[in-house]
PDB file of all heavy atoms in Angstrom:
ATOM      1  N   MET A   1      -1.069  -6.136  25.693  1.00  0.00           N
ATOM      2  CA  MET A   1      -1.729  -5.431  24.599  1.00  0.00           C
ATOM      3  C   MET A   1      -0.733  -4.546  23.860  1.00  0.00           C
ATOM      4  O   MET A   1      -0.812  -4.419  22.645  1.00  0.00           O
ATOM      5  CB  MET A   1      -2.890  -4.616  25.121  1.00  0.00           C
ATOM      6  CG  MET A   1      -3.579  -3.851  24.026  1.00  0.00           C
ATOM      7  SD  MET A   1      -5.225  -3.437  24.501  1.00  0.00           S
ATOM      8  CE  MET A   1      -5.559  -2.162  23.356  1.00  0.00           C
ATOM      9  N   ILE A   2       0.192  -3.942  24.564  1.00  0.00           N
ATOM     10  CA  ILE A   2       1.175  -3.069  23.932  1.00  0.00           C
ATOM     11  C   ILE A   2       1.981  -3.844  22.888  1.00  0.00           C
ATOM     12  O   ILE A   2       2.256  -3.350  21.804  1.00  0.00           O
ATOM     13  CB  ILE A   2       2.106  -2.434  24.987  1.00  0.00           C
ATOM     14  CG1 ILE A   2       1.331  -1.492  25.910  1.00  0.00           C
ATOM     15  CG2 ILE A   2       3.255  -1.702  24.332  1.00  0.00           C
ATOM     16  CD1 ILE A   2       0.700  -0.305  25.241  1.00  0.00           C
ATOM     17  N   GLU A   3       2.330  -5.090  23.211  1.00  0.00           N
ATOM     18  CA  GLU A   3       3.108  -5.894  22.272  1.00  0.00           C
ATOM     19  C   GLU A   3       2.338  -6.141  20.988  1.00  0.00           C
ATOM     20  O   GLU A   3       2.904  -6.128  19.899  1.00  0.00           O
ATOM     21  CB  GLU A   3       3.522  -7.219  22.925  1.00  0.00           C
ATOM     22  CG  GLU A   3       4.560  -7.030  23.994  1.00  0.00           C
ATOM     23  CD  GLU A   3       4.358  -7.980  25.165  1.00  0.00           C
ATOM     24  OE1 GLU A   3       3.464  -8.832  25.100  1.00  0.00           O
ATOM     25  OE2 GLU A   3       5.105  -7.834  26.136  1.00  0.00           O
ATOM     26  N   SER A   4       1.020  -6.347  21.088  1.00  0.00           N
ATOM     27  CA  SER A   4       0.231  -6.576  19.883  1.00  0.00           C
ATOM     28  C   SER A   4       0.145  -5.299  19.048  1.00  0.00           C
ATOM     29  O   SER A   4       0.152  -5.361  17.821  1.00  0.00           O
ATOM     30  CB  SER A   4      -1.162  -7.095  20.224  1.00  0.00           C
ATOM     31  OG  SER A   4      -1.895  -6.143  20.965  1.00  0.00           O
ATOM     32  N   LEU A   5       0.084  -4.157  19.715  1.00  0.00           N
ATOM     33  CA  LEU A   5       0.080  -2.891  18.975  1.00  0.00           C
ATOM     34  C   LEU A   5       1.417  -2.654  18.292  1.00  0.00           C
ATOM     35  O   LEU A   5       1.469  -2.179  17.156  1.00  0.00           O
ATOM     36  CB  LEU A   5      -0.238  -1.722  19.912  1.00  0.00           C
ATOM     37  CG  LEU A   5      -1.677  -1.631  20.411  1.00  0.00           C
ATOM     38  CD1 LEU A   5      -1.817  -0.492  21.402  1.00  0.00           C
ATOM     39  CD2 LEU A   5      -2.642  -1.467  19.261  1.00  0.00           C
ATOM     40  N   GLU A   6       2.488  -3.004  18.968  1.00  0.00           N
ATOM     41  CA  GLU A   6       3.821  -2.875  18.368  1.00  0.00           C
ATOM     42  C   GLU A   6       3.951  -3.785  17.161  1.00  0.00           C
ATOM     43  O   GLU A   6       4.523  -3.399  16.136  1.00  0.00           O
ATOM     44  CB  GLU A   6       4.901  -3.183  19.406  1.00  0.00           C
ATOM     45  CG  GLU A   6       5.043  -2.108  20.454  1.00  0.00           C
ATOM     46  CD  GLU A   6       6.028  -2.476  21.549  1.00  0.00           C
ATOM     47  OE1 GLU A   6       6.586  -3.593  21.524  1.00  0.00           O
ATOM     48  OE2 GLU A   6       6.246  -1.638  22.437  1.00  0.00           O
ATOM     49  N   ALA A   7       3.410  -4.995  17.253  1.00  0.00           N
ATOM     50  CA  ALA A   7       3.452  -5.937  16.128  1.00  0.00           C
ATOM     51  C   ALA A   7       2.650  -5.390  14.956  1.00  0.00           C
ATOM     52  O   ALA A   7       3.083  -5.487  13.795  1.00  0.00           O
ATOM     53  CB  ALA A   7       2.927  -7.298  16.553  1.00  0.00           C
ATOM     54  N   LEU A   8       1.491  -4.813  15.237  1.00  0.00           N
ATOM     55  CA  LEU A   8       0.686  -4.202  14.175  1.00  0.00           C
ATOM     56  C   LEU A   8       1.432  -3.041  13.524  1.00  0.00           C
ATOM     57  O   LEU A   8       1.388  -2.860  12.304  1.00  0.00           O
ATOM     58  CB  LEU A   8      -0.659  -3.711  14.726  1.00  0.00           C
ATOM     59  CG  LEU A   8      -1.690  -4.780  15.021  1.00  0.00           C
ATOM     60  CD1 LEU A   8      -2.890  -4.174  15.736  1.00  0.00           C
ATOM     61  CD2 LEU A   8      -2.125  -5.469  13.749  1.00  0.00           C
ATOM     62  N   TRP A   9       2.109  -2.244  14.333  1.00  0.00           N
ATOM     63  CA  TRP A   9       2.874  -1.115  13.812  1.00  0.00           C
ATOM     64  C   TRP A   9       3.999  -1.589  12.885  1.00  0.00           C
ATOM     65  O   TRP A   9       4.201  -1.038  11.811  1.00  0.00           O
ATOM     66  CB  TRP A   9       3.451  -0.292  14.961  1.00  0.00           C
ATOM     67  CG  TRP A   9       4.214   0.901  14.490  1.00  0.00           C
ATOM     68  CD1 TRP A   9       5.557   1.019  14.402  1.00  0.00           C
ATOM     69  CD2 TRP A   9       3.671   2.129  13.996  1.00  0.00           C
ATOM     70  NE1 TRP A   9       5.893   2.249  13.902  1.00  0.00           N
ATOM     71  CE2 TRP A   9       4.758   2.953  13.646  1.00  0.00           C
ATOM     72  CE3 TRP A   9       2.382   2.617  13.837  1.00  0.00           C
ATOM     73  CZ2 TRP A   9       4.584   4.228  13.130  1.00  0.00           C
ATOM     74  CZ3 TRP A   9       2.221   3.895  13.336  1.00  0.00           C
ATOM     75  CH2 TRP A   9       3.300   4.676  12.986  1.00  0.00           C
ATOM     76  N   VAL A  10       4.699  -2.637  13.289  1.00  0.00           N
ATOM     77  CA  VAL A  10       5.778  -3.194  12.475  1.00  0.00           C
ATOM     78  C   VAL A  10       5.212  -3.708  11.152  1.00  0.00           C
ATOM     79  O   VAL A  10       5.773  -3.453  10.087  1.00  0.00           O
ATOM     80  CB  VAL A  10       6.522  -4.310  13.237  1.00  0.00           C
ATOM     81  CG1 VAL A  10       7.448  -5.084  12.320  1.00  0.00           C
ATOM     82  CG2 VAL A  10       7.302  -3.717  14.404  1.00  0.00           C
ATOM     83  N   ASP A  11       4.084  -4.414  11.208  1.00  0.00           N
ATOM     84  CA  ASP A  11       3.443  -4.909   9.984  1.00  0.00           C
ATOM     85  C   ASP A  11       3.030  -3.757   9.082  1.00  0.00           C
ATOM     86  O   ASP A  11       3.197  -3.803   7.864  1.00  0.00           O
ATOM     87  CB  ASP A  11       2.225  -5.770  10.311  1.00  0.00           C
ATOM     88  CG  ASP A  11       2.590  -7.123  10.872  1.00  0.00           C
ATOM     89  OD1 ASP A  11       3.775  -7.517  10.769  1.00  0.00           O
ATOM     90  OD2 ASP A  11       1.686  -7.791  11.420  1.00  0.00           O
ATOM     91  N   TRP A  12       2.458  -2.703   9.683  1.00  0.00           N
ATOM     92  CA  TRP A  12       2.024  -1.543   8.902  1.00  0.00           C
ATOM     93  C   TRP A  12       3.218  -0.873   8.224  1.00  0.00           C
ATOM     94  O   TRP A  12       3.144  -0.520   7.048  1.00  0.00           O
ATOM     95  CB  TRP A  12       1.295  -0.539   9.804  1.00  0.00           C
ATOM     96  CG  TRP A  12       0.894   0.690   9.067  1.00  0.00           C
ATOM     97  CD1 TRP A  12      -0.227   0.868   8.321  1.00  0.00           C
ATOM     98  CD2 TRP A  12       1.628   1.924   8.984  1.00  0.00           C
ATOM     99  NE1 TRP A  12      -0.237   2.134   7.778  1.00  0.00           N
ATOM    100  CE2 TRP A  12       0.891   2.801   8.166  1.00  0.00           C
ATOM    101  CE3 TRP A  12       2.833   2.366   9.518  1.00  0.00           C
ATOM    102  CZ2 TRP A  12       1.316   4.100   7.888  1.00  0.00           C
ATOM    103  CZ3 TRP A  12       3.256   3.647   9.231  1.00  0.00           C
ATOM    104  CH2 TRP A  12       2.496   4.492   8.425  1.00  0.00           C
ATOM    105  N   GLU A  13       4.313  -0.708   8.954  1.00  0.00           N
ATOM    106  CA  GLU A  13       5.500  -0.081   8.376  1.00  0.00           C
ATOM    107  C   GLU A  13       6.051  -0.905   7.214  1.00  0.00           C
ATOM    108  O   GLU A  13       6.472  -0.352   6.196  1.00  0.00           O
ATOM    109  CB  GLU A  13       6.589   0.096   9.437  1.00  0.00           C
ATOM    110  CG  GLU A  13       6.320   1.229  10.392  1.00  0.00           C
ATOM    111  CD  GLU A  13       7.452   1.415  11.383  1.00  0.00           C
ATOM    112  OE1 GLU A  13       7.967   0.402  11.901  1.00  0.00           O
ATOM    113  OE2 GLU A  13       7.809   2.575  11.637  1.00  0.00           O
ATOM    114  N   GLN A  14       6.038  -2.225   7.358  1.00  0.00           N
ATOM    115  CA  GLN A  14       6.529  -3.087   6.300  1.00  0.00           C
ATOM    116  C   GLN A  14       5.632  -2.985   5.063  1.00  0.00           C
ATOM    117  O   GLN A  14       6.121  -2.849   3.934  1.00  0.00           O
ATOM    118  CB  GLN A  14       6.597  -4.532   6.785  1.00  0.00           C
ATOM    119  CG  GLN A  14       7.202  -5.475   5.777  1.00  0.00           C
ATOM    120  CD  GLN A  14       7.310  -6.886   6.300  1.00  0.00           C
ATOM    121  OE1 GLN A  14       6.601  -7.276   7.227  1.00  0.00           O
ATOM    122  NE2 GLN A  14       8.181  -7.657   5.712  1.00  0.00           N
ATOM    123  N   THR A  15       4.327  -3.023   5.271  1.00  0.00           N
ATOM    124  CA  THR A  15       3.379  -2.905   4.156  1.00  0.00           C
ATOM    125  C   THR A  15       3.514  -1.546   3.488  1.00  0.00           C
ATOM    126  O   THR A  15       3.488  -1.440   2.255  1.00  0.00           O
ATOM    127  CB  THR A  15       1.936  -3.118   4.662  1.00  0.00           C
ATOM    128  OG1 THR A  15       1.851  -4.402   5.270  1.00  0.00           O
ATOM    129  CG2 THR A  15       0.930  -3.017   3.528  1.00  0.00           C
ATOM    130  N   ARG A  16       3.661  -0.503   4.267  1.00  0.00           N
ATOM    131  CA  ARG A  16       3.831   0.844   3.731  1.00  0.00           C
ATOM    132  C   ARG A  16       5.099   0.930   2.878  1.00  0.00           C
ATOM    133  O   ARG A  16       5.090   1.507   1.792  1.00  0.00           O
ATOM    134  CB  ARG A  16       3.900   1.855   4.870  1.00  0.00           C
ATOM    135  CG  ARG A  16       4.047   3.291   4.414  1.00  0.00           C
ATOM    136  CD  ARG A  16       4.064   4.232   5.622  1.00  0.00           C
ATOM    137  NE  ARG A  16       4.162   5.604   5.196  1.00  0.00           N
ATOM    138  CZ  ARG A  16       5.303   6.269   5.025  1.00  0.00           C
ATOM    139  NH1 ARG A  16       6.459   5.661   5.241  1.00  0.00           N
ATOM    140  NH2 ARG A  16       5.303   7.526   4.640  1.00  0.00           N
ATOM    141  N   GLY A  17       6.170   0.332   3.359  1.00  0.00           N
ATOM    142  CA  GLY A  17       7.424   0.346   2.614  1.00  0.00           C
ATOM    143  C   GLY A  17       7.297  -0.365   1.280  1.00  0.00           C
ATOM    144  O   GLY A  17       7.799   0.116   0.254  1.00  0.00           O
ATOM    145  N   ILE A  18       6.634  -1.511   1.278  1.00  0.00           N
ATOM    146  CA  ILE A  18       6.426  -2.256   0.037  1.00  0.00           C
ATOM    147  C   ILE A  18       5.566  -1.446  -0.926  1.00  0.00           C
ATOM    148  O   ILE A  18       5.842  -1.380  -2.132  1.00  0.00           O
ATOM    149  CB  ILE A  18       5.786  -3.628   0.341  1.00  0.00           C
ATOM    150  CG1 ILE A  18       6.782  -4.510   1.094  1.00  0.00           C
ATOM    151  CG2 ILE A  18       5.296  -4.312  -0.933  1.00  0.00           C
ATOM    152  CD1 ILE A  18       6.169  -5.756   1.705  1.00  0.00           C
ATOM    153  N   THR A  19       4.516  -0.812  -0.408  1.00  0.00           N
ATOM    154  CA  THR A  19       3.622  -0.005  -1.246  1.00  0.00           C
ATOM    155  C   THR A  19       4.371   1.177  -1.855  1.00  0.00           C
ATOM    156  O   THR A  19       4.238   1.459  -3.051  1.00  0.00           O
ATOM    157  CB  THR A  19       2.422   0.493  -0.420  1.00  0.00           C
ATOM    158  OG1 THR A  19       1.737  -0.635   0.122  1.00  0.00           O
ATOM    159  CG2 THR A  19       1.467   1.325  -1.267  1.00  0.00           C
ATOM    160  N   LEU A  20       5.170   1.862  -1.055  1.00  0.00           N
ATOM    161  CA  LEU A  20       5.926   3.006  -1.562  1.00  0.00           C
ATOM    162  C   LEU A  20       6.956   2.578  -2.598  1.00  0.00           C
ATOM    163  O   LEU A  20       7.145   3.255  -3.615  1.00  0.00           O
ATOM    164  CB  LEU A  20       6.599   3.749  -0.412  1.00  0.00           C
ATOM    165  CG  LEU A  20       5.658   4.514   0.516  1.00  0.00           C
ATOM    166  CD1 LEU A  20       6.427   5.095   1.696  1.00  0.00           C
ATOM    167  CD2 LEU A  20       4.895   5.592  -0.228  1.00  0.00           C
ATOM    168  N   ALA A  21       7.598   1.444  -2.380  1.00  0.00           N
ATOM    169  CA  ALA A  21       8.570   0.933  -3.348  1.00  0.00           C
ATOM    170  C   ALA A  21       7.867   0.621  -4.673  1.00  0.00           C
ATOM    171  O   ALA A  21       8.390   0.925  -5.753  1.00  0.00           O
ATOM    172  CB  ALA A  21       9.261  -0.307  -2.808  1.00  0.00           C
ATOM    173  N   PHE A  22       6.686   0.024  -4.606  1.00  0.00           N
ATOM    174  CA  PHE A  22       5.917  -0.283  -5.809  1.00  0.00           C
ATOM    175  C   PHE A  22       5.538   0.999  -6.543  1.00  0.00           C
ATOM    176  O   PHE A  22       5.697   1.104  -7.763  1.00  0.00           O
ATOM    177  CB  PHE A  22       4.665  -1.086  -5.439  1.00  0.00           C
ATOM    178  CG  PHE A  22       3.704  -1.259  -6.576  1.00  0.00           C
ATOM    179  CD1 PHE A  22       3.987  -2.139  -7.603  1.00  0.00           C
ATOM    180  CD2 PHE A  22       2.522  -0.541  -6.623  1.00  0.00           C
ATOM    181  CE1 PHE A  22       3.104  -2.299  -8.670  1.00  0.00           C
ATOM    182  CE2 PHE A  22       1.639  -0.692  -7.674  1.00  0.00           C
ATOM    183  CZ  PHE A  22       1.933  -1.578  -8.694  1.00  0.00           C
ATOM    184  N   LEU A  23       5.038   1.981  -5.815  1.00  0.00           N
ATOM    185  CA  LEU A  23       4.634   3.242  -6.443  1.00  0.00           C
ATOM    186  C   LEU A  23       5.821   3.962  -7.070  1.00  0.00           C
ATOM    187  O   LEU A  23       5.683   4.597  -8.120  1.00  0.00           O
ATOM    188  CB  LEU A  23       3.936   4.145  -5.422  1.00  0.00           C
ATOM    189  CG  LEU A  23       2.561   3.665  -4.955  1.00  0.00           C
ATOM    190  CD1 LEU A  23       2.042   4.550  -3.844  1.00  0.00           C
ATOM    191  CD2 LEU A  23       1.587   3.594  -6.104  1.00  0.00           C
ATOM    192  N   ASN A  24       6.981   3.864  -6.461  1.00  0.00           N
ATOM    193  CA  ASN A  24       8.175   4.501  -7.015  1.00  0.00           C
ATOM    194  C   ASN A  24       8.613   3.864  -8.321  1.00  0.00           C
ATOM    195  O   ASN A  24       9.299   4.491  -9.122  1.00  0.00           O
ATOM    196  CB  ASN A  24       9.315   4.473  -6.002  1.00  0.00           C
ATOM    197  CG  ASN A  24       9.128   5.499  -4.908  1.00  0.00           C
ATOM    198  OD1 ASN A  24       8.497   6.527  -5.110  1.00  0.00           O
ATOM    199  ND2 ASN A  24       9.665   5.225  -3.742  1.00  0.00           N
ATOM    200  N   GLU A  25       8.249   2.605  -8.543  1.00  0.00           N
ATOM    201  CA  GLU A  25       8.583   1.912  -9.784  1.00  0.00           C
ATOM    202  C   GLU A  25       7.699   2.363 -10.954  1.00  0.00           C
ATOM    203  O   GLU A  25       8.046   2.138 -12.106  1.00  0.00           O
ATOM    204  CB  GLU A  25       8.444   0.396  -9.605  1.00  0.00           C
ATOM    205  CG  GLU A  25       9.448  -0.199  -8.659  1.00  0.00           C
ATOM    206  CD  GLU A  25      10.873  -0.117  -9.179  1.00  0.00           C
ATOM    207  OE1 GLU A  25      11.081  -0.350 -10.380  1.00  0.00           O
ATOM    208  OE2 GLU A  25      11.775   0.192  -8.380  1.00  0.00           O
ATOM    209  N   LEU A  26       6.573   2.970 -10.651  1.00  0.00           N
ATOM    210  CA  LEU A  26       5.643   3.391 -11.694  1.00  0.00           C
ATOM    211  C   LEU A  26       6.021   4.764 -12.227  1.00  0.00           C
ATOM    212  O   LEU A  26       6.509   5.622 -11.497  1.00  0.00           O
ATOM    213  CB  LEU A  26       4.215   3.430 -11.144  1.00  0.00           C
ATOM    214  CG  LEU A  26       3.652   2.111 -10.634  1.00  0.00           C
ATOM    215  CD1 LEU A  26       2.294   2.339  -9.997  1.00  0.00           C
ATOM    216  CD2 LEU A  26       3.554   1.090 -11.752  1.00  0.00           C
ATOM    217  N   SER A  27       5.759   4.963 -13.503  1.00  0.00           N
ATOM    218  CA  SER A  27       5.991   6.280 -14.096  1.00  0.00           C
ATOM    219  C   SER A  27       4.775   7.169 -13.826  1.00  0.00           C
ATOM    220  O   SER A  27       3.705   6.695 -13.433  1.00  0.00           O
ATOM    221  CB  SER A  27       6.201   6.144 -15.606  1.00  0.00           C
ATOM    222  OG  SER A  27       4.998   5.728 -16.228  1.00  0.00           O
ATOM    223  N   ASP A  28       4.933   8.466 -14.083  1.00  0.00           N
ATOM    224  CA  ASP A  28       3.806   9.378 -13.930  1.00  0.00           C
ATOM    225  C   ASP A  28       2.673   8.995 -14.878  1.00  0.00           C
ATOM    226  O   ASP A  28       1.497   9.110 -14.536  1.00  0.00           O
ATOM    227  CB  ASP A  28       4.239  10.821 -14.190  1.00  0.00           C
ATOM    228  CG  ASP A  28       5.088  11.371 -13.050  1.00  0.00           C
ATOM    229  OD1 ASP A  28       5.060  10.787 -11.948  1.00  0.00           O
ATOM    230  OD2 ASP A  28       5.780  12.376 -13.272  1.00  0.00           O
ATOM    231  N   ALA A  29       3.019   8.511 -16.069  1.00  0.00           N
ATOM    232  CA  ALA A  29       1.996   8.095 -17.024  1.00  0.00           C
ATOM    233  C   ALA A  29       1.213   6.888 -16.478  1.00  0.00           C
ATOM    234  O   ALA A  29      -0.003   6.809 -16.656  1.00  0.00           O
ATOM    235  CB  ALA A  29       2.636   7.743 -18.363  1.00  0.00           C
ATOM    236  N   ASP A  30       1.915   5.969 -15.839  1.00  0.00           N
ATOM    237  CA  ASP A  30       1.229   4.818 -15.237  1.00  0.00           C
ATOM    238  C   ASP A  30       0.273   5.265 -14.132  1.00  0.00           C
ATOM    239  O   ASP A  30      -0.824   4.727 -13.993  1.00  0.00           O
ATOM    240  CB  ASP A  30       2.230   3.828 -14.645  1.00  0.00           C
ATOM    241  CG  ASP A  30       3.032   3.092 -15.703  1.00  0.00           C
ATOM    242  OD1 ASP A  30       2.528   2.934 -16.829  1.00  0.00           O
ATOM    243  OD2 ASP A  30       4.160   2.682 -15.397  1.00  0.00           O
ATOM    244  N   LEU A  31       0.706   6.228 -13.355  1.00  0.00           N
ATOM    245  CA  LEU A  31      -0.115   6.703 -12.244  1.00  0.00           C
ATOM    246  C   LEU A  31      -1.324   7.504 -12.715  1.00  0.00           C
ATOM    247  O   LEU A  31      -2.299   7.652 -11.979  1.00  0.00           O
ATOM    248  CB  LEU A  31       0.726   7.549 -11.286  1.00  0.00           C
ATOM    249  CG  LEU A  31       1.803   6.784 -10.529  1.00  0.00           C
ATOM    250  CD1 LEU A  31       2.692   7.762  -9.781  1.00  0.00           C
ATOM    251  CD2 LEU A  31       1.192   5.774  -9.585  1.00  0.00           C
ATOM    252  N   ASP A  32      -1.264   8.011 -13.949  1.00  0.00           N
ATOM    253  CA  ASP A  32      -2.343   8.836 -14.475  1.00  0.00           C
ATOM    254  C   ASP A  32      -3.434   8.013 -15.165  1.00  0.00           C
ATOM    255  O   ASP A  32      -4.466   8.539 -15.535  1.00  0.00           O
ATOM    256  CB  ASP A  32      -1.775   9.866 -15.459  1.00  0.00           C
ATOM    257  CG  ASP A  32      -2.728  11.010 -15.710  1.00  0.00           C
ATOM    258  OD1 ASP A  32      -3.476  11.371 -14.780  1.00  0.00           O
ATOM    259  OD2 ASP A  32      -2.727  11.534 -16.835  1.00  0.00           O
ATOM    260  N   LYS A  33      -3.215   6.724 -15.333  1.00  0.00           N
ATOM    261  CA  LYS A  33      -4.203   5.862 -15.989  1.00  0.00           C
ATOM    262  C   LYS A  33      -5.385   5.615 -15.053  1.00  0.00           C
ATOM    263  O   LYS A  33      -5.212   5.450 -13.851  1.00  0.00           O
ATOM    264  CB  LYS A  33      -3.580   4.515 -16.368  1.00  0.00           C
ATOM    265  CG  LYS A  33      -2.541   4.612 -17.442  1.00  0.00           C
ATOM    266  CD  LYS A  33      -1.952   3.236 -17.720  1.00  0.00           C
ATOM    267  CE  LYS A  33      -0.836   3.325 -18.731  1.00  0.00           C
ATOM    268  NZ  LYS A  33      -0.170   2.036 -18.923  1.00  0.00           N
ATOM    269  N   PRO A  34      -6.589   5.559 -15.636  1.00  0.00           N
ATOM    270  CA  PRO A  34      -7.735   5.210 -14.785  1.00  0.00           C
ATOM    271  C   PRO A  34      -7.613   3.770 -14.294  1.00  0.00           C
ATOM    272  O   PRO A  34      -7.158   2.891 -15.024  1.00  0.00           O
ATOM    273  CB  PRO A  34      -8.935   5.378 -15.712  1.00  0.00           C
ATOM    274  CG  PRO A  34      -8.394   5.418 -17.094  1.00  0.00           C
ATOM    275  CD  PRO A  34      -6.949   5.797 -17.014  1.00  0.00           C
ATOM    276  N   GLN A  35      -7.970   3.567 -13.077  1.00  0.00           N
ATOM    277  CA  GLN A  35      -7.883   2.239 -12.485  1.00  0.00           C
ATOM    278  C   GLN A  35      -9.247   1.560 -12.543  1.00  0.00           C
ATOM    279  O   GLN A  35     -10.280   2.207 -12.341  1.00  0.00           O
ATOM    280  CB  GLN A  35      -7.420   2.340 -11.030  1.00  0.00           C
ATOM    281  CG  GLN A  35      -6.066   2.978 -10.878  1.00  0.00           C
ATOM    282  CD  GLN A  35      -4.997   2.171 -11.592  1.00  0.00           C
ATOM    283  OE1 GLN A  35      -4.884   0.976 -11.418  1.00  0.00           O
ATOM    284  NE2 GLN A  35      -4.204   2.827 -12.409  1.00  0.00           N
ATOM    285  N   PRO A  36      -9.262   0.263 -12.825  1.00  0.00           N
ATOM    286  CA  PRO A  36     -10.542  -0.447 -12.844  1.00  0.00           C
ATOM    287  C   PRO A  36     -11.137  -0.500 -11.441  1.00  0.00           C
ATOM    288  O   PRO A  36     -10.425  -0.673 -10.455  1.00  0.00           O
ATOM    289  CB  PRO A  36     -10.172  -1.841 -13.336  1.00  0.00           C
ATOM    290  CG  PRO A  36      -8.731  -1.991 -13.018  1.00  0.00           C
ATOM    291  CD  PRO A  36      -8.135  -0.612 -13.071  1.00  0.00           C
ATOM    292  N   ILE A  37     -12.412  -0.324 -11.381  1.00  0.00           N
ATOM    293  CA  ILE A  37     -13.121  -0.366 -10.101  1.00  0.00           C
ATOM    294  C   ILE A  37     -14.076  -1.546 -10.144  1.00  0.00           C
ATOM    295  O   ILE A  37     -14.903  -1.643 -11.035  1.00  0.00           O
ATOM    296  CB  ILE A  37     -13.876   0.943  -9.840  1.00  0.00           C
ATOM    297  CG1 ILE A  37     -12.903   2.105  -9.765  1.00  0.00           C
ATOM    298  CG2 ILE A  37     -14.706   0.822  -8.572  1.00  0.00           C
ATOM    299  CD1 ILE A  37     -13.562   3.454  -9.647  1.00  0.00           C
ATOM    300  N   LYS A  38     -13.914  -2.434  -9.199  1.00  0.00           N
ATOM    301  CA  LYS A  38     -14.794  -3.595  -9.122  1.00  0.00           C
ATOM    302  C   LYS A  38     -15.998  -3.225  -8.271  1.00  0.00           C
ATOM    303  O   LYS A  38     -15.862  -2.818  -7.120  1.00  0.00           O
ATOM    304  CB  LYS A  38     -14.033  -4.759  -8.496  1.00  0.00           C
ATOM    305  CG  LYS A  38     -14.770  -6.067  -8.533  1.00  0.00           C
ATOM    306  CD  LYS A  38     -13.962  -7.141  -7.846  1.00  0.00           C
ATOM    307  CE  LYS A  38     -13.553  -8.179  -8.846  1.00  0.00           C
ATOM    308  NZ  LYS A  38     -12.866  -9.304  -8.223  1.00  0.00           N
ATOM    309  N   LYS A  39     -17.159  -3.330  -8.872  1.00  0.00           N
ATOM    310  CA  LYS A  39     -18.378  -3.010  -8.133  1.00  0.00           C
ATOM    311  C   LYS A  39     -18.896  -4.275  -7.457  1.00  0.00           C
ATOM    312  O   LYS A  39     -18.968  -5.325  -8.065  1.00  0.00           O
ATOM    313  CB  LYS A  39     -19.438  -2.440  -9.063  1.00  0.00           C
ATOM    314  CG  LYS A  39     -19.039  -1.095  -9.626  1.00  0.00           C
ATOM    315  CD  LYS A  39     -20.147  -0.507 -10.446  1.00  0.00           C
ATOM    316  CE  LYS A  39     -19.689   0.844 -10.994  1.00  0.00           C
ATOM    317  NZ  LYS A  39     -20.732   1.486 -11.759  1.00  0.00           N
ATOM    318  N   HIS A  40     -19.229  -4.136  -6.200  1.00  0.00           N
ATOM    319  CA  HIS A  40     -19.782  -5.260  -5.438  1.00  0.00           C
ATOM    320  C   HIS A  40     -21.280  -5.299  -5.628  1.00  0.00           C
ATOM    321  O   HIS A  40     -21.953  -4.270  -5.689  1.00  0.00           O
ATOM    322  CB  HIS A  40     -19.438  -5.124  -3.956  1.00  0.00           C
ATOM    323  CG  HIS A  40     -17.967  -5.155  -3.696  1.00  0.00           C
ATOM    324  ND1 HIS A  40     -17.250  -6.318  -3.731  1.00  0.00           N
ATOM    325  CD2 HIS A  40     -17.074  -4.179  -3.415  1.00  0.00           C
ATOM    326  CE1 HIS A  40     -15.981  -6.063  -3.465  1.00  0.00           C
ATOM    327  NE2 HIS A  40     -15.844  -4.758  -3.272  1.00  0.00           N
ATOM    328  N   LYS A  41     -21.769  -6.496  -5.748  1.00  0.00           N
ATOM    329  CA  LYS A  41     -23.226  -6.665  -5.915  1.00  0.00           C
ATOM    330  C   LYS A  41     -23.901  -6.836  -4.575  1.00  0.00           C
ATOM    331  O   LYS A  41     -23.406  -7.259  -3.640  1.00  0.00           O
ATOM    332  CB  LYS A  41     -23.521  -7.864  -6.810  1.00  0.00           C
ATOM    333  CG  LYS A  41     -23.060  -7.611  -8.214  1.00  0.00           C
ATOM    334  CD  LYS A  41     -23.389  -8.814  -9.073  1.00  0.00           C
ATOM    335  CE  LYS A  41     -22.901  -8.543 -10.491  1.00  0.00           C
ATOM    336  NZ  LYS A  41     -23.232  -9.611 -11.391  1.00  0.00           N
TER     337      LYS A  41
END
């Protein structure tokens, strides 16, 4: 079980890194725009 948790942690760190890199590419003006919200029926 520990190995599966370690694998999840590695995946989470990789996803977090990609997300942070993406956010760093955006300007403050981009971050201030309203985001579309998809409503589920």
